C-alpha positions as CSV (number, residue, x, y, z in Angstrom):
1,M,5.2,34.6,17.9
2,R,5.5,35.9,14.4
3,A,5.5,39.6,13.7
4,F,4.0,40.1,10.3
5,D,5.9,42.5,8.0
6,G,3.1,42.6,5.5
7,Q,0.5,45.4,5.3
8,P,-1.3,45.9,8.6
9,S,-5.1,45.8,8.6
10,P,-6.3,49.3,7.7
11,A,-7.7,49.6,11.3
12,M,-4.2,49.2,12.8
13,D,-1.2,51.5,12.8
14,Q,1.3,48.7,13.0
15,P,1.6,45.0,12.3
16,I,0.5,42.8,15.1
17,E,2.2,39.7,16.5
18,L,0.3,36.4,16.3
19,D,1.2,33.1,17.8
20,Y,2.6,30.8,15.2
21,Q,3.8,27.2,14.9
22,A,4.7,25.8,11.5
23,Y,2.3,23.0,10.2
24,Y,-0.3,23.8,12.8
25,C,-2.4,26.3,10.8
26,E,-5.7,25.4,12.5
27,E,-4.2,26.2,15.9
28,N,-2.6,29.4,14.6
29,V,-6.0,30.6,13.3
30,W,-7.9,29.5,16.4
31,R,-5.5,31.6,18.5
32,A,-5.6,34.5,16.1
33,L,-9.4,34.6,16.5
34,H,-8.9,35.4,20.1
35,H,-6.4,38.2,19.5
36,P,-7.8,41.5,20.9
37,M,-6.7,43.5,17.8
38,L,-8.8,41.2,15.5
39,Q,-12.1,41.7,17.4
40,A,-13.3,45.0,15.8
41,H,-14.6,43.3,12.6
42,P,-16.2,40.0,11.6
43,T,-13.5,37.3,11.4
44,F,-13.8,33.7,10.2
45,A,-11.7,30.5,10.1
46,V,-11.5,29.3,6.5
47,F,-10.7,25.6,6.1
48,I,-9.3,24.7,2.7
49,S,-9.4,21.2,1.5
50,N,-11.2,18.8,-0.9
51,P,-12.5,15.2,-0.8
52,A,-9.2,13.8,-2.2
53,R,-7.2,15.7,0.5
54,M,-4.9,17.1,-2.3
55,C,-5.2,20.8,-2.5
56,P,-2.4,22.8,-4.2
57,V,-1.7,26.2,-2.8
58,W,0.8,28.5,-4.4
59,G,3.1,30.9,-2.6
60,M,3.5,28.9,0.6
61,R,6.6,29.4,2.7
62,A,7.0,25.6,2.9
63,G,7.3,25.5,-0.9
64,E,10.3,26.0,-3.1
65,S,9.1,29.3,-4.5
66,E,5.9,31.3,-5.3
67,T,5.6,29.4,-8.5
68,H,5.7,25.9,-7.0
69,P,2.6,24.9,-5.1
70,V,2.5,22.9,-1.9
71,L,0.0,20.0,-2.0
72,W,-1.8,20.3,1.4
73,D,-4.3,17.8,2.7
74,Y,-5.9,20.9,4.3
75,H,-4.9,24.4,5.1
76,V,-6.6,27.0,7.4
77,V,-6.5,30.8,7.1
78,L,-8.3,33.7,8.8
79,L,-10.7,35.9,6.9
80,E,-11.2,39.5,8.2
81,E,-14.2,41.4,6.8
82,H,-12.9,44.9,7.2
83,P,-15.1,47.8,5.9
84,S,-12.4,48.7,3.4
85,G,-12.4,45.1,2.0
86,P,-11.8,41.5,3.0
87,F,-8.3,40.5,4.1
88,I,-6.8,37.0,4.4
89,W,-4.4,36.4,7.3
90,D,-2.3,33.3,6.4
91,S,0.9,32.8,8.5
92,D,2.3,30.5,5.8
93,T,2.0,32.6,2.7
94,R,4.8,34.6,0.9
95,F,2.3,37.2,-0.2
96,G,2.2,39.4,2.9
97,V,0.0,39.3,6.0
98,P,-2.7,40.3,5.9
99,C,-3.2,40.2,2.2
100,G,-6.2,41.6,0.3
101,A,-8.6,38.7,-0.5
102,R,-8.5,39.2,-4.3
103,D,-4.7,39.2,-4.4
104,Y,-4.6,36.2,-2.1
105,L,-7.0,34.1,-4.1
106,E,-5.5,35.1,-7.5
107,K,-1.9,34.3,-6.3
108,S,-2.6,31.2,-4.2
109,F,-5.2,29.2,-6.2
110,R,-5.8,28.3,-9.8
111,F,-9.2,28.0,-11.5
112,G,-9.9,25.1,-13.8
113,L,-7.9,22.4,-12.0
114,K,-8.8,18.7,-12.3
115,P,-11.7,18.0,-9.9
116,E,-9.5,16.0,-7.5
117,F,-7.3,19.1,-7.0
118,A,-10.1,21.8,-6.9
119,P,-10.2,23.5,-3.5
120,Y,-13.2,23.9,-1.3
121,F,-13.6,26.5,1.5
122,R,-15.5,25.9,4.8
123,V,-16.1,29.4,6.3
124,V,-16.8,29.3,10.1
125,D,-17.5,32.4,12.0
126,R,-15.3,33.4,15.0
127,D,-17.7,32.5,17.8
128,T,-18.6,29.1,16.3
129,M,-14.9,28.3,15.8
130,R,-14.0,29.3,19.3
131,A,-16.8,27.4,20.9
132,H,-16.7,24.2,18.9
133,F,-13.2,23.5,17.4
134,S,-10.9,21.1,19.2
135,T,-7.9,19.1,18.4
136,D,-5.8,16.4,20.1
137,R,-3.0,16.8,17.5
138,G,-3.2,13.1,16.7
139,H,-3.0,13.8,13.0
140,M,0.5,15.1,13.5
141,K,1.8,11.9,15.2
142,G,3.3,9.1,13.1
143,P,4.8,5.8,14.1
144,N,8.2,7.5,14.8
145,G,6.7,10.4,16.8
146,W,5.8,14.0,15.8
147,Q,5.8,14.8,12.1
148,A,6.5,18.5,13.1
149,P,7.2,19.9,16.6
150,P,3.9,20.7,18.4
151,P,3.1,24.2,19.8
152,S,3.9,24.9,23.4
153,W,0.5,26.3,24.1
154,P,-2.4,24.2,25.5
155,L,-4.6,22.3,23.1
156,P,-7.5,24.3,21.6
157,G,-10.8,23.2,22.8
158,A,-9.3,20.7,25.3
159,P,-10.5,18.5,26.9
160,K,-13.0,17.7,24.2
161,A,-12.1,15.0,21.6
162,G,-10.5,16.4,18.5
163,N,-12.9,17.3,15.6
164,L,-10.5,18.7,13.0
165,A,-11.4,15.9,10.6
166,R,-15.0,17.1,10.5
167,F,-14.1,20.7,9.7
168,I,-11.9,19.6,6.8
169,D,-14.5,17.1,5.4
170,M,-16.0,19.2,2.7
171,T,-18.7,16.6,2.0
172,E,-20.2,16.6,5.5
173,A,-22.8,19.0,6.8
174,W,-21.0,20.6,9.8
175,F,-20.4,24.1,11.1
176,G,-20.0,26.9,8.6
177,D,-20.7,27.1,4.8
178,V,-18.8,25.2,2.1
179,Y,-17.9,27.0,-1.1
180,T,-16.1,26.2,-4.4
181,L,-13.3,28.5,-5.3
182,E,-15.6,30.3,-7.7
183,D,-18.3,30.8,-5.1
184,F,-15.9,31.8,-2.4
185,A,-14.4,34.4,-4.7
186,R,-17.9,35.7,-5.4
187,R,-18.8,35.8,-1.7
188,L,-15.7,37.8,-0.9
189,L,-15.6,40.2,-3.8
190,A,-19.3,40.9,-3.7
191,K,-18.7,42.9,-0.5
192,N,-15.8,44.8,-1.9
193,P,-13.9,44.2,-5.2
194,R,-10.5,44.9,-3.5
């Protein structure tokens, strides 16, 4: 569990603890979507990737500093659409959890990158994610075993075959809507310019 020391959601008096395992962001978000304290407002899983699977994200705890991006093949965060504005819950950021969506986007991504590095965002609502996402963790196994220790909790969506690859494929019609960085920013900030 990770107790977040960032700003709590405005609906909460105190930070909440969410299950966390480094390098398993999709499972962290899947479990957070089940957390009782995140049920009051619309929440979404947001898959971040691109066709080249080279998506730079700044301010990651896995990086050297806030100014050095981590080049992820994909990343997953939780979007909370709170009445006071949208919040991003990202267990791996250095920018506080939750973080106002505008701050998160401005600090974590860069506009005008070469096309192969430009991020895309697949936004999947809570109920769809909980009903249809599954993983077998096969993407984390290499010839010499686990690339990072797996979580101790059961597989999300088991016993179904894993479908993570379909969620991060931004060229395939699948659950949710896919946005460019510019369109995702407009979608979030149209509801509240926070």
